[in-house]
C-alpha positions in Angstrom: 0.0 0.0 0.0 2.8 2.4 0.9 4.5 1.7 -2.5 1.3 2.4 -4.4 0.8 5.7 -2.4 4.4 6.8 -3.1 4.0 6.0 -6.8 0.8 8.0 -6.9 2.4 11.0 -5.2 5.4 10.8 -7.7 3.0 10.7 -10.7 1.0 13.6 -9.4 4.1 15.7 -8.8 5.4 14.8 -12.3 2.1 15.8 -13.8 2.0 19.1 -11.9 5.6 19.9 -13.1 4.7 19.1 -16.7 1.5 21.2 -16.5 3.5 24.2 -15.2 5.7 24.0 -18.3 4.6 25.7 -21.5 5.4 23.7 -24.6 5.7 25.6 -27.8 6.3 24.0 -31.2 7.5 26.6 -33.7 8.0 26.8 -37.4 9.9 29.7 -39.0 7.7 32.8 -39.7 4.5 31.0 -38.3 3.2 32.6 -35.1 1.9 30.5 -32.3 -0.7 32.0 -29.9 -1.0 30.6 -26.4 -1.9 31.7 -22.9 -0.3 30.9 -19.6 -1.3 31.3 -16.0 0.7 33.7 -13.8 1.0 32.5 -10.3 2.1 34.4 -7.2 5.2 32.5 -5.9 5.7 34.8 -2.8 3.0 33.1 -0.8 2.8 29.7 0.8 0.8 28.3 -2.1 1.0 29.5 -5.7 -2.1 31.8 -6.0 -3.5 32.5 -9.5 -3.1 36.1 -10.6 -4.1 36.3 -14.2 -4.0 34.6 -17.6 -1.3 36.1 -19.8 -1.6 35.9 -23.6 1.7 35.1 -25.4 2.5 34.9 -29.1 5.7 33.2 -30.2 7.4 33.5 -33.6 10.9 32.9 -34.9 12.6 34.7 -37.8 15.0 33.3 -40.4 17.9 34.9 -38.4 17.2 32.9 -35.2 15.5 35.8 -33.4 12.6 34.6 -31.2 9.9 37.2 -30.9 7.5 36.9 -27.9 4.5 39.3 -27.8 3.4 39.6 -24.2 -0.3 40.5 -23.9 -2.7 41.4 -26.7 -4.8 44.3 -27.9 -7.2 44.0 -24.9 -6.9 44.9 -21.3 -5.2 42.2 -19.1 -7.4 40.3 -16.6 -8.6 42.4 -13.7 -7.0 45.5 -15.2 -3.6 44.4 -13.8 -0.2 45.3 -15.3 2.6 42.9 -16.1 6.2 44.1 -15.7 9.5 42.5 -17.0 13.0 43.7 -16.7 16.0 43.4 -19.0 18.4 43.8 -16.1 18.3 43.3 -12.4 17.2 46.5 -10.7 16.7 47.6 -7.1 13.5 49.4 -6.2 15.2 52.6 -5.2 16.7 52.9 -8.8 13.2 52.1 -10.3 11.8 54.9 -8.2 14.3 57.3 -9.7 13.5 56.2 -13.2 9.7 56.0 -12.8 8.0 58.3 -10.2 4.7 56.5 -10.9 5.5 53.5 -8.6 4.7 53.3 -4.9 7.5 52.4 -2.4 7.9 48.8 -1.4 6.1 47.6 1.7 8.4 44.7 2.4 12.0 43.7 1.7 10.7 41.3 -0.9 10.4 44.2 -3.3 13.9 45.6 -2.8 15.1 43.9 -6.0 13.5 42.8 -9.3 15.1 40.0 -11.3 15.7 40.2 -15.0 13.2 38.6 -17.4 15.6 36.0 -18.7 18.1 34.4 -16.3 21.5 33.6 -17.7 21.3 31.0 -20.4 24.0 29.5 -22.6 21.9 29.3 -25.8 19.5 32.2 -25.6 20.0 35.9 -24.8 18.0 39.1 -24.8 18.5 40.8 -28.2 18.6 44.3 -26.7 17.8 45.8 -23.3 14.5 47.6 -22.8 14.3 51.4 -22.6 14.8 52.3 -18.9 15.4 48.6 -18.2 11.8 47.5 -18.1 8.5 47.1 -20.0 4.9 47.3 -18.7 2.0 45.5 -20.4 -1.5 46.8 -19.4 -3.5 47.2 -22.7 -1.2 46.8 -25.7 1.1 43.9 -26.3 4.9 44.5 -25.9 7.5 42.5 -27.8 10.5 40.6 -26.3 13.3 39.8 -28.8 15.5 36.9 -27.8 18.5 35.8 -29.9 18.9 32.0 -30.1 22.5 31.0 -30.3 23.0 28.0 -32.6 19.6 26.4 -32.2 19.3 22.8 -33.4 16.0 22.1 -35.2 14.1 19.3 -33.4 16.1 19.7 -30.1 14.1 21.3 -27.3 15.4 24.5 -25.8 14.4 25.0 -22.2 14.3 28.5 -20.6 12.2 30.5 -18.2 10.7 34.0 -18.1 10.2 36.1 -14.9 7.2 38.5 -14.6 5.8 40.8 -11.9 2.2 41.9 -11.5 1.0 45.3 -10.3 -2.2 47.3 -10.1 -2.0 50.2 -12.6 -2.5 53.7 -11.5 -6.0 55.1 -11.6 -5.8 58.4 -13.6 -8.6 60.1 -11.5 -6.8 59.9 -8.2 -3.2 59.7 -9.3 -2.4 56.6 -7.3 0.9 55.0 -8.5 1.6 51.4 -9.7 1.4 49.1 -6.7 3.3 45.8 -7.0 1.3 42.8 -6.0 3.3 39.8 -6.8 6.5 38.2 -8.1 5.3 35.5 -10.4 6.4 32.0 -10.5 8.8 31.8 -13.5 7.2 30.5 -16.6 9.1 27.4 -17.8 9.1 27.1 -21.6 10.1 24.2 -23.7 10.6 25.5 -27.3 10.9 23.1 -30.1 11.9 24.6 -33.5 10.9 22.7 -36.5 11.8 23.0 -40.2 8.9 23.6 -42.7 10.1 20.7 -44.8 
């Protein structure tokens, strides 16, 4: 009985890990639209925050383009932030006066969107070091270094969620959560 229970727990954990991973099969110049769930990893359990639309495409020059968001407003009117470099909150406050100060030490530092990776790099840094998606989609350009068609490329993306300012009362962006990194398995295929 104990062996069966242990096997069941291992299978459930394996299923949950696989479910948390976003699998994208990509052909050159053919966009793939998908959605992923952003989860708050700063709490004891991973709380659901919002569903984030993502569109993947790859150019002939091995540049992966990811459009974050779409033309509509994100769920619950939230904003999604991502950073091209690590930044401390005090520096963000100097760059953007429209953010509220952190209420805990968890917000002292924001991690970059793409952690160090041997086969993929950010094509260029974002203006001011970050991007915000609220209504219109924003692109991320990633350079793939020597991708091998048919061989999966594993990487993760780090996002943060905030409440956007309300124009009537001038309240600033208020950060709500550091999201659990989105694990992506990218499989590039040839059209032939």
